[in-house]
C-alpha positions as CSV (number, residue, x, y, z in Angstrom):
1,X,41.7,3.1,37.3
2,X,38.9,0.3,37.6
3,X,39.7,-2.0,40.4
4,X,38.5,-4.8,38.4
5,X,40.4,-4.5,35.2
6,X,43.2,-2.4,36.1
7,X,42.2,-0.4,33.3
8,X,41.7,3.6,32.9
9,X,38.1,4.4,33.6
10,X,35.9,5.8,31.2
11,X,32.6,6.0,32.7
12,X,33.2,5.4,36.4
13,X,30.0,4.4,37.8
14,X,29.2,3.4,41.7
15,X,27.9,0.2,42.9
16,X,25.9,-0.8,45.7
17,X,29.0,-1.7,47.7
18,X,30.5,2.0,47.5
19,X,33.1,1.1,45.4
20,X,33.7,3.1,41.9
21,X,33.9,1.0,39.0
22,X,34.4,1.3,35.1
23,X,30.8,0.9,33.7
24,X,32.0,-2.1,31.3
25,X,34.0,-4.0,33.7
26,X,31.1,-4.1,36.6
27,X,28.7,-5.0,34.1
28,X,30.5,-7.8,33.1
29,X,31.4,-8.8,36.4
30,X,27.5,-8.7,37.5
31,X,26.6,-10.9,34.4
32,X,28.1,-13.6,36.3
33,X,27.9,-12.7,40.0
34,X,26.0,-10.9,42.6
35,X,29.2,-10.4,45.0
36,X,30.9,-7.5,45.5
37,X,34.7,-8.0,43.4
38,X,36.5,-5.8,46.4
39,X,34.5,-6.8,49.2
40,X,33.4,-9.9,49.1
41,X,30.1,-9.5,50.2
42,X,26.8,-9.9,48.5
43,X,25.3,-6.9,46.6
44,X,21.9,-5.6,47.7
45,X,21.2,-4.7,44.3
46,X,22.9,-4.6,41.0
47,X,22.1,-0.5,40.4
48,X,24.8,1.6,38.8
49,X,25.3,5.0,39.7
50,X,27.2,7.4,37.6
51,X,30.2,8.8,39.9
52,X,29.6,12.6,38.9
53,X,32.7,13.7,41.1
54,X,35.6,11.6,39.0
55,X,33.3,12.1,35.9
56,X,33.5,15.9,36.3
57,X,37.6,15.6,37.6
58,X,38.1,14.0,34.2
59,X,36.7,16.7,32.2
60,X,38.3,19.3,34.0
61,X,41.5,17.5,33.6
62,X,40.9,17.0,29.7
63,X,40.2,20.7,29.5
64,X,43.1,21.8,31.4
65,X,45.2,19.4,28.9
66,X,43.6,21.0,26.2
67,X,44.3,24.4,27.3
68,X,48.1,23.4,27.9
69,X,48.4,21.9,24.2
70,X,46.8,25.2,22.7
71,X,49.0,27.8,24.6
72,X,52.3,25.4,23.5
73,X,51.3,26.6,19.9
C-alpha cells in the first residue's frame, strides 16, 4: 500500500528519500511540497524512478492468479 494514500500501489516509484509510493499519490504530494511525506526531510529532487522490483512482483502475482483461475475451470 502507498504510505500516502493507504491504497494499493498500481505504479510504484521510488522518490529521492528512498521510499516507494504510488506515482499518482507522490505526484500530487510533490505539487505542494518538497518535503518527504515519510521522513519529513527536504527532498534533494523530485525525480521519480519506477520500482522495478515491485512492478515485476505485481506482474508475477497476476500471472499466478490467472493461472490458478484457469486451472480451476
